[in-house]
C-alpha angles and dihedrals in degrees: 000000000000125000128215123211120221135172134216129186122229122221091270093050099259111144119227120200118215135178130214129195135169129013139269133058113352120270110191112205109193119213110257099204130340113344147184112194092205100044092040087059090057096051103098102220092041091049092050089050091054092047091050094052098042107066108116093016141075101242113217123189132169144189113238115229112290092028134098114319096352125102125259119289114257110262112262094009115150106238098223094050091045092050092053090052090050092052090050092048096048093046089051092046092058091046096244119152089181130023141181109237131209115188120187127189109326092005089062086070092050091045091055092050093047091048090051091053100037109031090153092065100053126075098180135000128209121186121192126186092350136147143206101219122026090203087073093062097102129314121307094254092054092048092051091049093053092046091052092050092049094047099044105022104029093165093057092034092057090052093050091050090049090055090050095044098042113027110178096023115136123258094256093055094045092052093046094047094047090050091047091055091053092047092048098053143008121246089256093053094044090051091049093050094046092047089052090050091056091047099048118108120174098173088117092053101051096080091056095056109104099164118113101263138196118194116200125188137163113237096229098036104161096201101044121026114237088236088073091055089051090050090052092052093044092051097051114073111244095000116155119221125212116186114192130191118254143079103236118110093195109085095219095054122081120005095004094167091064091051093048092048091051092047094049091046089053089051092051092248132133121252110285124234093185096091103127138069116257113286120252127206118253090256092050090051089053090052092046090051091054092048088052088052090056099255121158121226089262092052091047089052092051093048095048098035094240132121120275089241091055090050090052090049091052092051092048093049092048092051091047093050092049095040093239126147104204146027089246091059090047090052091052092047092053094045093051100035107038112019 
């Protein structure tokens, strides 16, 4: 799959970057936390997750203001109101009168509020790892401690959040995901988004959601207690609840196939077989491994006994096949997909 980057301006002039991939009716996947539509696409497990969900749909993702490729958030803007404007703008930009919506983590809360206000625009709603009341996400002291770490020690804070979001993930993934968070948002933006997550309460919106809804939650989710998933499902009329084993909060860590199957079932789609990144030849995998080790084209040529021009050609073809723009993205893809 290849993704295309577009931009749309909000009423105040802020530009929002969005990415589209695939074909078919629009599936709007809201960003769960901080995001970067270009770098997210290069993170191996995340990329495979997108490719597994997308068959039969045009997958649309975006960076909220202050994140990734989008412009800065308007000063003083209330995050929830701004997010609803962004969802409206992106849906309009891709020409979709109706969309399927997947909300994960924080975006589950925004998805519920948007569904309550615009039931005519949503065909199906899937909520993963979401909650009703952010005040229930740990005790007040723990929340304040995490907020302080994110705001004043973003490097360490991103690592702590990675440990909470992805327990059991290997060292390569943890390092890549922590770095992605820091690339996606500044400490100030990350602190603002996390504070909003803890403050959000959609208990008053649940009863107004009439869209067919599937709620998915992992039983041992370390970031959001499964009780909150149960509360979401109980509060939305007719919502179906799927509780899966596992501790990871991130959907593309752990038993990803089970999450994808539940999501696609909630979207009324058949089970997907497109769950893996495009295959590379054995030679291309050798080249990708050397790129990940920091080798230049000349060094690759010397190692593999080929010309430097051939090495450059291999790297270009690999990036083209994977839809990546740089050697750095290729290195991340290899580290998180193959090693």
